[in-house]
N, CA, C and O atoms as a CHARMM CRD file, in Angstrom:
* protein
*
  396
    1    1 UNK  N    181.69600 210.55800  88.96000 PROA 1      0.00000
    2    1 UNK  CA   181.30600 209.47200  88.10700 PROA 1      0.00000
    3    1 UNK  C    180.46300 208.46700  88.88200 PROA 1      0.00000
    4    1 UNK  O    180.70800 208.20100  90.05900 PROA 1      0.00000
    5    2 UNK  N    179.49300 207.93300  88.21400 PROA 2      0.00000
    6    2 UNK  CA   178.66300 206.93400  88.87000 PROA 2      0.00000
    7    2 UNK  C    179.17800 205.54500  88.54100 PROA 2      0.00000
    8    2 UNK  O    179.75200 205.31400  87.47600 PROA 2      0.00000
    9    3 UNK  N    178.96900 204.64300  89.45200 PROA 3      0.00000
   10    3 UNK  CA   179.38200 203.26800  89.23900 PROA 3      0.00000
   11    3 UNK  C    178.22900 202.49300  88.62400 PROA 3      0.00000
   12    3 UNK  O    177.07200 202.73300  88.96800 PROA 3      0.00000
   13    4 UNK  N    178.52500 201.56900  87.72100 PROA 4      0.00000
   14    4 UNK  CA   177.44400 200.76900  87.13500 PROA 4      0.00000
   15    4 UNK  C    176.85400 199.82700  88.18100 PROA 4      0.00000
   16    4 UNK  O    177.53700 199.39200  89.10900 PROA 4      0.00000
   17    5 UNK  N    175.60000 199.53100  88.01000 PROA 5      0.00000
   18    5 UNK  CA   174.93300 198.60900  88.92800 PROA 5      0.00000
   19    5 UNK  C    175.50500 197.20600  88.74600 PROA 5      0.00000
   20    5 UNK  O    175.70500 196.74900  87.62100 PROA 5      0.00000
   21    6 UNK  N    175.76100 196.54100  89.84300 PROA 6      0.00000
   22    6 UNK  CA   176.33400 195.19700  89.76500 PROA 6      0.00000
   23    6 UNK  C    175.30500 194.18600  89.28600 PROA 6      0.00000
   24    6 UNK  O    175.63300 193.27600  88.52500 PROA 6      0.00000
   25    7 UNK  N    174.09000 194.33800  89.71900 PROA 7      0.00000
   26    7 UNK  CA   173.02800 193.42300  89.32000 PROA 7      0.00000
   27    7 UNK  C    171.83700 194.25600  88.85200 PROA 7      0.00000
   28    7 UNK  O    170.94700 194.55300  89.65000 PROA 7      0.00000
   29    8 UNK  N    171.80400 194.63900  87.57400 PROA 8      0.00000
   30    8 UNK  CA   170.68300 195.46500  87.10300 PROA 8      0.00000
   31    8 UNK  C    169.37400 194.68400  87.13500 PROA 8      0.00000
   32    8 UNK  O    169.34600 193.45700  87.04200 PROA 8      0.00000
   33    9 UNK  N    168.29200 195.44900  87.27100 PROA 9      0.00000
   34    9 UNK  CA   166.97000 194.82500  87.28500 PROA 9      0.00000
   35    9 UNK  C    166.66700 194.21400  85.92600 PROA 9      0.00000
   36    9 UNK  O    167.16800 194.66900  84.89800 PROA 9      0.00000
   37   10 UNK  N    165.84600 193.18800  85.93800 PROA 10     0.00000
   38   10 UNK  CA   165.41000 192.56600  84.69900 PROA 10     0.00000
   39   10 UNK  C    164.43800 193.50400  84.00100 PROA 10     0.00000
   40   10 UNK  O    163.44200 193.92800  84.58700 PROA 10     0.00000
   41   11 UNK  N    164.72900 193.82300  82.75100 PROA 11     0.00000
   42   11 UNK  CA   163.93100 194.80100  82.01700 PROA 11     0.00000
   43   11 UNK  C    162.55100 194.26600  81.64000 PROA 11     0.00000
   44   11 UNK  O    161.63300 195.05200  81.40500 PROA 11     0.00000
   45   12 UNK  N    162.39000 192.96200  81.58000 PROA 12     0.00000
   46   12 UNK  CA   161.12800 192.40700  81.10400 PROA 12     0.00000
   47   12 UNK  C    160.15100 192.08400  82.22900 PROA 12     0.00000
   48   12 UNK  O    159.07200 191.54900  81.97300 PROA 12     0.00000
   49   13 UNK  N    160.51100 192.39900  83.46100 PROA 13     0.00000
   50   13 UNK  CA   159.55400 192.22100  84.56100 PROA 13     0.00000
   51   13 UNK  C    158.35800 193.13500  84.34300 PROA 13     0.00000
   52   13 UNK  O    157.22200 192.74300  84.60900 PROA 13     0.00000
   53   14 UNK  N    158.60100 194.34600  83.86300 PROA 14     0.00000
   54   14 UNK  CA   157.51700 195.28200  83.59600 PROA 14     0.00000
   55   14 UNK  C    156.57000 194.78800  82.51700 PROA 14     0.00000
   56   14 UNK  O    155.36900 195.05400  82.56800 PROA 14     0.00000
   57   15 UNK  N    157.10900 194.06600  81.53800 PROA 15     0.00000
   58   15 UNK  CA   156.26200 193.48800  80.48500 PROA 15     0.00000
   59   15 UNK  C    155.31900 192.46200  81.09700 PROA 15     0.00000
   60   15 UNK  O    154.13000 192.43700  80.77900 PROA 15     0.00000
   61   16 UNK  N    155.84900 191.62000  81.97200 PROA 16     0.00000
   62   16 UNK  CA   155.01600 190.59200  82.59700 PROA 16     0.00000
   63   16 UNK  C    154.00100 191.19500  83.57100 PROA 16     0.00000
   64   16 UNK  O    152.91300 190.65000  83.75500 PROA 16     0.00000
   65   17 UNK  N    154.35600 192.30600  84.18500 PROA 17     0.00000
   66   17 UNK  CA   153.41400 192.99800  85.07200 PROA 17     0.00000
   67   17 UNK  C    152.21500 193.50400  84.27000 PROA 17     0.00000
   68   17 UNK  O    151.07300 193.37000  84.71000 PROA 17     0.00000
   69   18 UNK  N    152.46900 194.07800  83.10700 PROA 18     0.00000
   70   18 UNK  CA   151.37700 194.58000  82.25800 PROA 18     0.00000
   71   18 UNK  C    150.53300 193.41400  81.75800 PROA 18     0.00000
   72   18 UNK  O    149.30900 193.52500  81.68900 PROA 18     0.00000
   73   19 UNK  N    151.16500 192.30600  81.41200 PROA 19     0.00000
   74   19 UNK  CA   150.40200 191.13600  80.96200 PROA 19     0.00000
   75   19 UNK  C    149.51100 190.59300  82.07300 PROA 19     0.00000
   76   19 UNK  O    148.36600 190.21400  81.82700 PROA 19     0.00000
   77   20 UNK  N    150.02900 190.55700  83.27700 PROA 20     0.00000
   78   20 UNK  CA   149.21900 190.10700  84.41100 PROA 20     0.00000
   79   20 UNK  C    148.05900 191.04800  84.68600 PROA 20     0.00000
   80   20 UNK  O    146.94800 190.61100  84.98500 PROA 20     0.00000
   81   21 UNK  N    148.32700 192.35000  84.58200 PROA 21     0.00000
   82   21 UNK  CA   147.26000 193.32400  84.76400 PROA 21     0.00000
   83   21 UNK  C    146.20900 193.18300  83.66600 PROA 21     0.00000
   84   21 UNK  O    145.01800 193.36100  83.92200 PROA 21     0.00000
   85   22 UNK  N    146.63800 192.86500  82.45000 PROA 22     0.00000
   86   22 UNK  CA   145.69300 192.66200  81.34800 PROA 22     0.00000
   87   22 UNK  C    144.81600 191.44900  81.60800 PROA 22     0.00000
   88   22 UNK  O    143.61700 191.47800  81.32900 PROA 22     0.00000
   89   23 UNK  N    145.39300 190.40000  82.13000 PROA 23     0.00000
   90   23 UNK  CA   144.62600 189.19300  82.43000 PROA 23     0.00000
   91   23 UNK  C    143.57300 189.46600  83.50200 PROA 23     0.00000
   92   23 UNK  O    142.40400 189.11500  83.34200 PROA 23     0.00000
   93   24 UNK  N    143.99400 190.08800  84.58100 PROA 24     0.00000
   94   24 UNK  CA   143.06800 190.36600  85.69200 PROA 24     0.00000
   95   24 UNK  C    141.98900 191.35500  85.26500 PROA 24     0.00000
   96   24 UNK  O    140.81200 191.15300  85.56400 PROA 24     0.00000
   97   25 UNK  N    142.37900 192.42700  84.56500 PROA 25     0.00000
   98   25 UNK  CA   141.40900 193.44900  84.16900 PROA 25     0.00000
   99   25 UNK  C    140.43200 192.92100  83.12100 PROA 25     0.00000
  100   25 UNK  O    139.25600 193.28200  83.14700 PROA 25     0.00000
  101   26 UNK  N    140.89000 192.08100  82.20800 PROA 26     0.00000
  102   26 UNK  CA   139.98700 191.53800  81.18600 PROA 26     0.00000
  103   26 UNK  C    138.95300 190.60800  81.79000 PROA 26     0.00000
  104   26 UNK  O    137.77800 190.66000  81.42700 PROA 26     0.00000
  105   27 UNK  N    139.38000 189.76400  82.70300 PROA 27     0.00000
  106   27 UNK  CA   138.42400 188.86600  83.35500 PROA 27     0.00000
  107   27 UNK  C    137.44600 189.67400  84.20900 PROA 27     0.00000
  108   27 UNK  O    136.24800 189.39000  84.22200 PROA 27     0.00000
  109   28 UNK  N    137.95400 190.67700  84.92000 PROA 28     0.00000
  110   28 UNK  CA   137.06700 191.50500  85.74400 PROA 28     0.00000
  111   28 UNK  C    136.06700 192.27300  84.88400 PROA 28     0.00000
  112   28 UNK  O    134.89100 192.36500  85.23500 PROA 28     0.00000
  113   29 UNK  N    136.52700 192.82400  83.76100 PROA 29     0.00000
  114   29 UNK  CA   135.61300 193.54900  82.87500 PROA 29     0.00000
  115   29 UNK  C    134.59200 192.60400  82.25600 PROA 29     0.00000
  116   29 UNK  O    133.43300 192.97800  82.07100 PROA 29     0.00000
  117   30 UNK  N    135.00900 191.39300  81.93700 PROA 30     0.00000
  118   30 UNK  CA   134.08300 190.42800  81.36100 PROA 30     0.00000
  119   30 UNK  C    133.02400 189.96200  82.33500 PROA 30     0.00000
  120   30 UNK  O    131.89200 189.68200  81.94100 PROA 30     0.00000
  121   31 UNK  N    133.38400 189.87700  83.60300 PROA 31     0.00000
  122   31 UNK  CA   132.43800 189.40000  84.60900 PROA 31     0.00000
  123   31 UNK  C    131.55800 190.53700  85.12700 PROA 31     0.00000
  124   31 UNK  O    130.34800 190.37200  85.28200 PROA 31     0.00000
  125   32 UNK  N    132.17000 191.68900  85.39300 PROA 32     0.00000
  126   32 UNK  CA   131.44000 192.76900  86.07400 PROA 32     0.00000
  127   32 UNK  C    130.65800 193.69400  85.14200 PROA 32     0.00000
  128   32 UNK  O    129.65300 194.27500  85.55100 PROA 32     0.00000
  129   33 UNK  N    131.10700 193.83400  83.89800 PROA 33     0.00000
  130   33 UNK  CA   130.43400 194.77100  82.98600 PROA 33     0.00000
  131   33 UNK  C    129.15300 194.14800  82.44200 PROA 33     0.00000
  132   33 UNK  O    129.12400 192.95500  82.13900 PROA 33     0.00000
  133   34 UNK  N    128.09300 194.94800  82.31400 PROA 34     0.00000
  134   34 UNK  CA   126.87400 194.42500  81.70100 PROA 34     0.00000
  135   34 UNK  C    127.11000 194.10300  80.21900 PROA 34     0.00000
  136   34 UNK  O    127.97500 194.69300  79.57100 PROA 34     0.00000
  137   35 UNK  N    126.34200 193.18000  79.71700 PROA 35     0.00000
  138   35 UNK  CA   126.53300 192.68200  78.34000 PROA 35     0.00000
  139   35 UNK  C    126.55200 193.79000  77.27900 PROA 35     0.00000
  140   35 UNK  O    127.43200 193.75900  76.41900 PROA 35     0.00000
  141   36 UNK  N    125.64300 194.75800  77.28900 PROA 36     0.00000
  142   36 UNK  CA   125.65800 195.76200  76.21400 PROA 36     0.00000
  143   36 UNK  C    126.86900 196.69600  76.24500 PROA 36     0.00000
  144   36 UNK  O    127.26700 197.22200  75.20500 PROA 36     0.00000
  145   37 UNK  N    127.45400 196.90600  77.41800 PROA 37     0.00000
  146   37 UNK  CA   128.57500 197.84900  77.51600 PROA 37     0.00000
  147   37 UNK  C    129.91700 197.15600  77.74300 PROA 37     0.00000
  148   37 UNK  O    130.89800 197.81500  78.09000 PROA 37     0.00000
  149   38 UNK  N    129.97200 195.85400  77.55500 PROA 38     0.00000
  150   38 UNK  CA   131.19800 195.10400  77.84400 PROA 38     0.00000
  151   38 UNK  C    132.36100 195.53300  76.95200 PROA 38     0.00000
  152   38 UNK  O    133.47700 195.70300  77.44300 PROA 38     0.00000
  153   39 UNK  N    132.12400 195.70900  75.66500 PROA 39     0.00000
  154   39 UNK  CA   133.21600 196.09000  74.75700 PROA 39     0.00000
  155   39 UNK  C    133.70900 197.50800  75.03700 PROA 39     0.00000
  156   39 UNK  O    134.89400 197.79600  74.87400 PROA 39     0.00000
  157   40 UNK  N    132.81600 198.38200  75.45200 PROA 40     0.00000
  158   40 UNK  CA   133.23800 199.73400  75.82200 PROA 40     0.00000
  159   40 UNK  C    134.20300 199.68700  76.99300 PROA 40     0.00000
  160   40 UNK  O    135.22200 200.37800  76.99400 PROA 40     0.00000
  161   41 UNK  N    133.88000 198.86900  77.99500 PROA 41     0.00000
  162   41 UNK  CA   134.75600 198.75400  79.15100 PROA 41     0.00000
  163   41 UNK  C    136.06600 198.05600  78.79900 PROA 41     0.00000
  164   41 UNK  O    137.11000 198.37200  79.36900 PROA 41     0.00000
  165   42 UNK  N    136.01700 197.11800  77.87100 PROA 42     0.00000
  166   42 UNK  CA   137.25800 196.46000  77.42500 PROA 42     0.00000
  167   42 UNK  C    138.17900 197.47400  76.73800 PROA 42     0.00000
  168   42 UNK  O    139.39300 197.44400  76.94400 PROA 42     0.00000
  169   43 UNK  N    137.61600 198.36200  75.93100 PROA 43     0.00000
  170   43 UNK  CA   138.43400 199.37600  75.25600 PROA 43     0.00000
  171   43 UNK  C    139.00800 200.38700  76.24100 PROA 43     0.00000
  172   43 UNK  O    140.16600 200.78700  76.11800 PROA 43     0.00000
  173   44 UNK  N    138.20700 200.79900  77.21700 PROA 44     0.00000
  174   44 UNK  CA   138.70400 201.71600  78.24900 PROA 44     0.00000
  175   44 UNK  C    139.82000 201.04800  79.04100 PROA 44     0.00000
  176   44 UNK  O    140.83400 201.67500  79.34600 PROA 44     0.00000
  177   45 UNK  N    139.63200 199.77700  79.37300 PROA 45     0.00000
  178   45 UNK  CA   140.63400 199.02700  80.11600 PROA 45     0.00000
  179   45 UNK  C    141.92000 198.88000  79.30100 PROA 45     0.00000
  180   45 UNK  O    143.01200 198.97700  79.86200 PROA 45     0.00000
  181   46 UNK  N    141.81400 198.64900  78.00200 PROA 46     0.00000
  182   46 UNK  CA   143.01300 198.51500  77.17500 PROA 46     0.00000
  183   46 UNK  C    143.76600 199.84600  77.08200 PROA 46     0.00000
  184   46 UNK  O    144.99700 199.86000  77.08500 PROA 46     0.00000
  185   47 UNK  N    143.04400 200.94800  77.00000 PROA 47     0.00000
  186   47 UNK  CA   143.70800 202.25000  77.01900 PROA 47     0.00000
  187   47 UNK  C    144.48300 202.46600  78.30800 PROA 47     0.00000
  188   47 UNK  O    145.58200 203.02200  78.29200 PROA 47     0.00000
  189   48 UNK  N    143.91600 202.02900  79.42100 PROA 48     0.00000
  190   48 UNK  CA   144.62600 202.10200  80.68900 PROA 48     0.00000
  191   48 UNK  C    145.86300 201.21300  80.70900 PROA 48     0.00000
  192   48 UNK  O    146.87300 201.55800  81.32200 PROA 48     0.00000
  193   49 UNK  N    145.78100 200.07100  80.03900 PROA 49     0.00000
  194   49 UNK  CA   146.94700 199.17400  79.96800 PROA 49     0.00000
  195   49 UNK  C    148.07100 199.77900  79.13600 PROA 49     0.00000
  196   49 UNK  O    149.24600 199.59100  79.45000 PROA 49     0.00000
  197   50 UNK  N    147.72200 200.49900  78.08500 PROA 50     0.00000
  198   50 UNK  CA   148.75100 201.18100  77.29000 PROA 50     0.00000
  199   50 UNK  C    149.46100 202.22400  78.14300 PROA 50     0.00000
  200   50 UNK  O    150.68800 202.32300  78.11600 PROA 50     0.00000
  201   51 UNK  N    148.68800 203.00500  78.90100 PROA 51     0.00000
  202   51 UNK  CA   149.29200 203.99100  79.79000 PROA 51     0.00000
  203   51 UNK  C    150.12800 203.32100  80.87900 PROA 51     0.00000
  204   51 UNK  O    151.18800 203.82500  81.25000 PROA 51     0.00000
  205   52 UNK  N    149.65100 202.18500  81.39000 PROA 52     0.00000
  206   52 UNK  CA   150.40400 201.44900  82.39700 PROA 52     0.00000
  207   52 UNK  C    151.72400 200.94400  81.84400 PROA 52     0.00000
  208   52 UNK  O    152.73800 200.96600  82.54100 PROA 52     0.00000
  209   53 UNK  N    151.72300 200.48600  80.59000 PROA 53     0.00000
  210   53 UNK  CA   152.96700 199.98400  80.00500 PROA 53     0.00000
  211   53 UNK  C    153.99700 201.10000  79.86600 PROA 53     0.00000
  212   53 UNK  O    155.18200 200.88600  80.11800 PROA 53     0.00000
  213   54 UNK  N    153.55200 202.28900  79.46700 PROA 54     0.00000
  214   54 UNK  CA   154.48200 203.41600  79.40500 PROA 54     0.00000
  215   54 UNK  C    154.99800 203.77200  80.79300 PROA 54     0.00000
  216   54 UNK  O    156.19000 204.02100  80.96800 PROA 54     0.00000
  217   55 UNK  N    154.10700 203.79600  81.77800 PROA 55     0.00000
  218   55 UNK  CA   154.51500 204.17000  83.12700 PROA 55     0.00000
  219   55 UNK  C    155.51100 203.17300  83.71000 PROA 55     0.00000
  220   55 UNK  O    156.48900 203.56900  84.34400 PROA 55     0.00000
  221   56 UNK  N    155.26600 201.89600  83.50000 PROA 56     0.00000
  222   56 UNK  CA   156.16700 200.87200  84.04400 PROA 56     0.00000
  223   56 UNK  C    157.53500 200.96200  83.37900 PROA 56     0.00000
  224   56 UNK  O    158.55700 200.86300  84.05700 PROA 56     0.00000
  225   57 UNK  N    157.56800 201.14600  82.07300 PROA 57     0.00000
  226   57 UNK  CA   158.86400 201.20300  81.38400 PROA 57     0.00000
  227   57 UNK  C    159.59900 202.50800  81.67300 PROA 57     0.00000
  228   57 UNK  O    160.83000 202.52300  81.70100 PROA 57     0.00000
  229   58 UNK  N    158.87600 203.59500  81.88600 PROA 58     0.00000
  230   58 UNK  CA   159.53600 204.83600  82.29400 PROA 58     0.00000
  231   58 UNK  C    160.07700 204.72600  83.71500 PROA 58     0.00000
  232   58 UNK  O    161.12300 205.29300  84.03100 PROA 58     0.00000
  233   59 UNK  N    159.36700 204.00100  84.56500 PROA 59     0.00000
  234   59 UNK  CA   159.83500 203.79200  85.92200 PROA 59     0.00000
  235   59 UNK  C    161.13300 202.98500  85.93200 PROA 59     0.00000
  236   59 UNK  O    161.99600 203.20100  86.78300 PROA 59     0.00000
  237   60 UNK  N    161.26900 202.05200  84.98100 PROA 60     0.00000
  238   60 UNK  CA   162.48200 201.23900  84.91900 PROA 60     0.00000
  239   60 UNK  C    163.69700 202.12100  84.68000 PROA 60     0.00000
  240   60 UNK  O    164.76400 201.86200  85.23700 PROA 60     0.00000
  241   61 UNK  N    163.55800 203.14900  83.87000 PROA 61     0.00000
  242   61 UNK  CA   164.59100 204.15600  83.71500 PROA 61     0.00000
  243   61 UNK  C    165.71400 203.81300  82.76800 PROA 61     0.00000
  244   61 UNK  O    166.78900 204.40500  82.86400 PROA 61     0.00000
  245   62 UNK  N    165.51400 202.89600  81.87100 PROA 62     0.00000
  246   62 UNK  CA   166.55600 202.55000  80.91000 PROA 62     0.00000
  247   62 UNK  C    166.10300 202.91200  79.50300 PROA 62     0.00000
  248   62 UNK  O    164.99000 202.58900  79.08900 PROA 62     0.00000
  249   63 UNK  N    166.98300 203.58700  78.78000 PROA 63     0.00000
  250   63 UNK  CA   166.65800 204.00300  77.42000 PROA 63     0.00000
  251   63 UNK  C    166.79400 202.83500  76.45200 PROA 63     0.00000
  252   63 UNK  O    166.01600 202.70700  75.50700 PROA 63     0.00000
  253   64 UNK  N    167.76500 202.00400  76.69000 PROA 64     0.00000
  254   64 UNK  CA   168.05300 200.89600  75.77700 PROA 64     0.00000
  255   64 UNK  C    166.89100 199.90000  75.75400 PROA 64     0.00000
  256   64 UNK  O    166.55800 199.30800  76.78100 PROA 64     0.00000
  257   65 UNK  N    166.28400 199.71800  74.60100 PROA 65     0.00000
  258   65 UNK  CA   165.19700 198.76700  74.42500 PROA 65     0.00000
  259   65 UNK  C    163.83900 199.25300  74.88300 PROA 65     0.00000
  260   65 UNK  O    162.91700 198.45200  75.03500 PROA 65     0.00000
  261   66 UNK  N    163.69700 200.55900  75.10700 PROA 66     0.00000
  262   66 UNK  CA   162.43200 201.09900  75.62600 PROA 66     0.00000
  263   66 UNK  C    161.27300 200.80500  74.67400 PROA 66     0.00000
  264   66 UNK  O    160.23300 200.30400  75.10000 PROA 66     0.00000
  265   67 UNK  N    161.44700 201.11000  73.40400 PROA 67     0.00000
  266   67 UNK  CA   160.36000 200.92700  72.43900 PROA 67     0.00000
  267   67 UNK  C    160.02000 199.45400  72.28500 PROA 67     0.00000
  268   67 UNK  O    158.84800 199.10200  72.15200 PROA 67     0.00000
  269   68 UNK  N    161.01800 198.59500  72.30000 PROA 68     0.00000
  270   68 UNK  CA   160.78000 197.15400  72.19200 PROA 68     0.00000
  271   68 UNK  C    159.98500 196.64000  73.39200 PROA 68     0.00000
  272   68 UNK  O    159.05200 195.85400  73.22800 PROA 68     0.00000
  273   69 UNK  N    160.35100 197.08000  74.59200 PROA 69     0.00000
  274   69 UNK  CA   159.64300 196.62500  75.79600 PROA 69     0.00000
  275   69 UNK  C    158.21200 197.13900  75.82600 PROA 69     0.00000
  276   69 UNK  O    157.29500 196.40600  76.19800 PROA 69     0.00000
  277   70 UNK  N    158.01400 198.39600  75.43500 PROA 70     0.00000
  278   70 UNK  CA   156.64800 198.93700  75.40400 PROA 70     0.00000
  279   70 UNK  C    155.81700 198.20400  74.34600 PROA 70     0.00000
  280   70 UNK  O    154.65300 197.88100  74.58200 PROA 70     0.00000
  281   71 UNK  N    156.41200 197.94500  73.19100 PROA 71     0.00000
  282   71 UNK  CA   155.68700 197.23400  72.13400 PROA 71     0.00000
  283   71 UNK  C    155.32900 195.81800  72.57800 PROA 71     0.00000
  284   71 UNK  O    154.22300 195.34700  72.31100 PROA 71     0.00000
  285   72 UNK  N    156.25400 195.13700  73.25100 PROA 72     0.00000
  286   72 UNK  CA   155.96700 193.78300  73.74100 PROA 72     0.00000
  287   72 UNK  C    154.85000 193.79300  74.77100 PROA 72     0.00000
  288   72 UNK  O    153.97000 192.93300  74.74100 PROA 72     0.00000
  289   73 UNK  N    154.87900 194.75000  75.67200 PROA 73     0.00000
  290   73 UNK  CA   153.84700 194.77000  76.70600 PROA 73     0.00000
  291   73 UNK  C    152.48100 195.13600  76.12600 PROA 73     0.00000
  292   73 UNK  O    151.46900 194.56400  76.52900 PROA 73     0.00000
  293   74 UNK  N    152.44000 196.07800  75.18800 PROA 74     0.00000
  294   74 UNK  CA   151.16000 196.46500  74.59600 PROA 74     0.00000
  295   74 UNK  C    150.61800 195.35100  73.69000 PROA 74     0.00000
  296   74 UNK  O    149.42000 195.06900  73.70700 PROA 74     0.00000
  297   75 UNK  N    151.48500 194.72500  72.90800 PROA 75     0.00000
  298   75 UNK  CA   151.03000 193.63900  72.03400 PROA 75     0.00000
  299   75 UNK  C    150.54200 192.44700  72.84200 PROA 75     0.00000
  300   75 UNK  O    149.52200 191.84400  72.50700 PROA 75     0.00000
  301   76 UNK  N    151.26400 192.10500  73.90000 PROA 76     0.00000
  302   76 UNK  CA   150.81000 191.01200  74.76100 PROA 76     0.00000
  303   76 UNK  C    149.49300 191.33200  75.43000 PROA 76     0.00000
  304   76 UNK  O    148.61600 190.47300  75.52100 PROA 76     0.00000
  305   77 UNK  N    149.34400 192.56600  75.90100 PROA 77     0.00000
  306   77 UNK  CA   148.08000 192.96400  76.52500 PROA 77     0.00000
  307   77 UNK  C    146.93900 192.92000  75.51500 PROA 77     0.00000
  308   77 UNK  O    145.81900 192.53500  75.85100 PROA 77     0.00000
  309   78 UNK  N    147.22700 193.31700  74.27200 PROA 78     0.00000
  310   78 UNK  CA   146.20100 193.26300  73.22500 PROA 78     0.00000
  311   78 UNK  C    145.77500 191.82300  72.95000 PROA 78     0.00000
  312   78 UNK  O    144.58300 191.54400  72.82000 PROA 78     0.00000
  313   79 UNK  N    146.73300 190.91600  72.86200 PROA 79     0.00000
  314   79 UNK  CA   146.40300 189.50800  72.60900 PROA 79     0.00000
  315   79 UNK  C    145.63200 188.89500  73.77700 PROA 79     0.00000
  316   79 UNK  O    144.65400 188.17800  73.56400 PROA 79     0.00000
  317   80 UNK  N    146.06200 189.17100  74.99600 PROA 80     0.00000
  318   80 UNK  CA   145.37100 188.62800  76.16600 PROA 80     0.00000
  319   80 UNK  C    143.95100 189.18200  76.24500 PROA 80     0.00000
  320   80 UNK  O    142.99800 188.43500  76.46800 PROA 80     0.00000
  321   81 UNK  N    143.81800 190.48700  76.06200 PROA 81     0.00000
  322   81 UNK  CA   142.49900 191.11000  76.10100 PROA 81     0.00000
  323   81 UNK  C    141.60300 190.57600  74.98400 PROA 81     0.00000
  324   81 UNK  O    140.42100 190.31100  75.20400 PROA 81     0.00000
  325   82 UNK  N    142.16200 190.42300  73.80000 PROA 82     0.00000
  326   82 UNK  CA   141.38200 189.91600  72.67000 PROA 82     0.00000
  327   82 UNK  C    140.91100 188.48900  72.86800 PROA 82     0.00000
  328   82 UNK  O    139.76100 188.16500  72.57000 PROA 82     0.00000
  329   83 UNK  N    141.79200 187.63200  73.37000 PROA 83     0.00000
  330   83 UNK  CA   141.40100 186.23800  73.58600 PROA 83     0.00000
  331   83 UNK  C    140.34200 186.10900  74.67500 PROA 83     0.00000
  332   83 UNK  O    139.39300 185.33800  74.53700 PROA 83     0.00000
  333   84 UNK  N    140.50500 186.85500  75.74300 PROA 84     0.00000
  334   84 UNK  CA   139.52500 186.75800  76.82800 PROA 84     0.00000
  335   84 UNK  C    138.18900 187.35300  76.41000 PROA 84     0.00000
  336   84 UNK  O    137.13900 186.80100  76.74100 PROA 84     0.00000
  337   85 UNK  N    138.20900 188.47500  75.68600 PROA 85     0.00000
  338   85 UNK  CA   136.93500 189.05500  75.24500 PROA 85     0.00000
  339   85 UNK  C    136.27200 188.18000  74.18500 PROA 85     0.00000
  340   85 UNK  O    135.04400 188.12400  74.11500 PROA 85     0.00000
  341   86 UNK  N    137.06800 187.49700  73.35700 PROA 86     0.00000
  342   86 UNK  CA   136.48200 186.55100  72.39900 PROA 86     0.00000
  343   86 UNK  C    135.83400 185.38500  73.13600 PROA 86     0.00000
  344   86 UNK  O    134.77700 184.90000  72.73200 PROA 86     0.00000
  345   87 UNK  N    136.46400 184.93900  74.20900 PROA 87     0.00000
  346   87 UNK  CA   135.86600 183.87700  75.01600 PROA 87     0.00000
  347   87 UNK  C    134.54900 184.30100  75.63400 PROA 87     0.00000
  348   87 UNK  O    133.58200 183.53900  75.62500 PROA 87     0.00000
  349   88 UNK  N    134.50300 185.50700  76.16800 PROA 88     0.00000
  350   88 UNK  CA   133.24300 186.00600  76.73000 PROA 88     0.00000
  351   88 UNK  C    132.20300 186.20800  75.62500 PROA 88     0.00000
  352   88 UNK  O    131.01100 186.00200  75.85200 PROA 88     0.00000
  353   89 UNK  N    132.64400 186.60800  74.43900 PROA 89     0.00000
  354   89 UNK  CA   131.70700 186.74700  73.32100 PROA 89     0.00000
  355   89 UNK  C    131.11200 185.42100  72.89700 PROA 89     0.00000
  356   89 UNK  O    129.92100 185.33700  72.59600 PROA 89     0.00000
  357   90 UNK  N    131.93800 184.38000  72.87000 PROA 90     0.00000
  358   90 UNK  CA   131.43000 183.05100  72.51500 PROA 90     0.00000
  359   90 UNK  C    130.48100 182.51900  73.57900 PROA 90     0.00000
  360   90 UNK  O    129.47800 181.88100  73.25700 PROA 90     0.00000
  361   91 UNK  N    130.78900 182.77500  74.83000 PROA 91     0.00000
  362   91 UNK  CA   129.88800 182.35300  75.90400 PROA 91     0.00000
  363   91 UNK  C    128.57000 183.11800  75.80300 PROA 91     0.00000
  364   91 UNK  O    127.51400 182.57400  76.12300 PROA 91     0.00000
  365   92 UNK  N    128.62300 184.36800  75.36300 PROA 92     0.00000
  366   92 UNK  CA   127.40600 185.15700  75.20600 PROA 92     0.00000
  367   92 UNK  C    126.50200 184.66100  74.08900 PROA 92     0.00000
  368   92 UNK  O    125.31200 184.97700  74.06800 PROA 92     0.00000
  369   93 UNK  N    127.05200 183.88700  73.16400 PROA 93     0.00000
  370   93 UNK  CA   126.23600 183.33300  72.07500 PROA 93     0.00000
  371   93 UNK  C    125.39300 182.14300  72.51000 PROA 93     0.00000
  372   93 UNK  O    124.42500 181.78600  71.84000 PROA 93     0.00000
  373   94 UNK  N    125.75100 181.54200  73.60800 PROA 94     0.00000
  374   94 UNK  CA   124.99100 180.38000  74.10500 PROA 94     0.00000
  375   94 UNK  C    123.67000 180.87300  74.68000 PROA 94     0.00000
  376   94 UNK  O    123.66000 181.76500  75.52700 PROA 94     0.00000
  377   95 UNK  N    122.57500 180.31300  74.23800 PROA 95     0.00000
  378   95 UNK  CA   121.27800 180.75400  74.77800 PROA 95     0.00000
  379   95 UNK  C    121.19300 180.46500  76.27600 PROA 95     0.00000
  380   95 UNK  O    121.66200 179.42600  76.74400 PROA 95     0.00000
  381   96 UNK  N    120.59700 181.38500  77.01600 PROA 96     0.00000
  382   96 UNK  CA   120.53700 181.24500  78.47700 PROA 96     0.00000
  383   96 UNK  C    119.52100 180.18300  78.91300 PROA 96     0.00000
  384   96 UNK  O    119.59400 179.71200  80.04700 PROA 96     0.00000
  385   97 UNK  N    118.59300 179.79900  78.06300 PROA 97     0.00000
  386   97 UNK  CA   117.57900 178.81200  78.42400 PROA 97     0.00000
  387   97 UNK  C    118.04600 177.37900  78.25700 PROA 97     0.00000
  388   97 UNK  O    117.29900 176.45600  78.58100 PROA 97     0.00000
  389   98 UNK  N    119.26900 177.15900  77.75800 PROA 98     0.00000
  390   98 UNK  CA   119.75900 175.79200  77.53000 PROA 98     0.00000
  391   98 UNK  C    120.17400 175.18700  78.86400 PROA 98     0.00000
  392   98 UNK  O    120.83800 175.84400  79.66700 PROA 98     0.00000
  393   99 UNK  N    119.79500 173.97000  79.09700 PROA 99     0.00000
  394   99 UNK  CA   120.30500 173.29900  80.28200 PROA 99     0.00000
  395   99 UNK  C    119.32500 172.60200  81.08300 PROA 99     0.00000
  396   99 UNK  O    119.67200 172.00700  82.10400 PROA 99     0.00000
């Protein structure tokens, strides 16, 4: 028989890891990607974040709340990615000759 862990890991650390990765990857894609292909790179990056959320939650190794944790991490990554890409889109509307 196995003994239960005295201090189990926090299950939502993986959610915050995916959110942090979404923040860093969205800003990097917004800065480094050329304007015409920026949305393509944002979509590729979001697909990678979905895979990352599954990998992180599978690494945690707990069945209880798996779908909830994956849904929270993917939804948070979607919101973070959407807000940052909307910000870059609004900045792209400003004419470059102003100033």
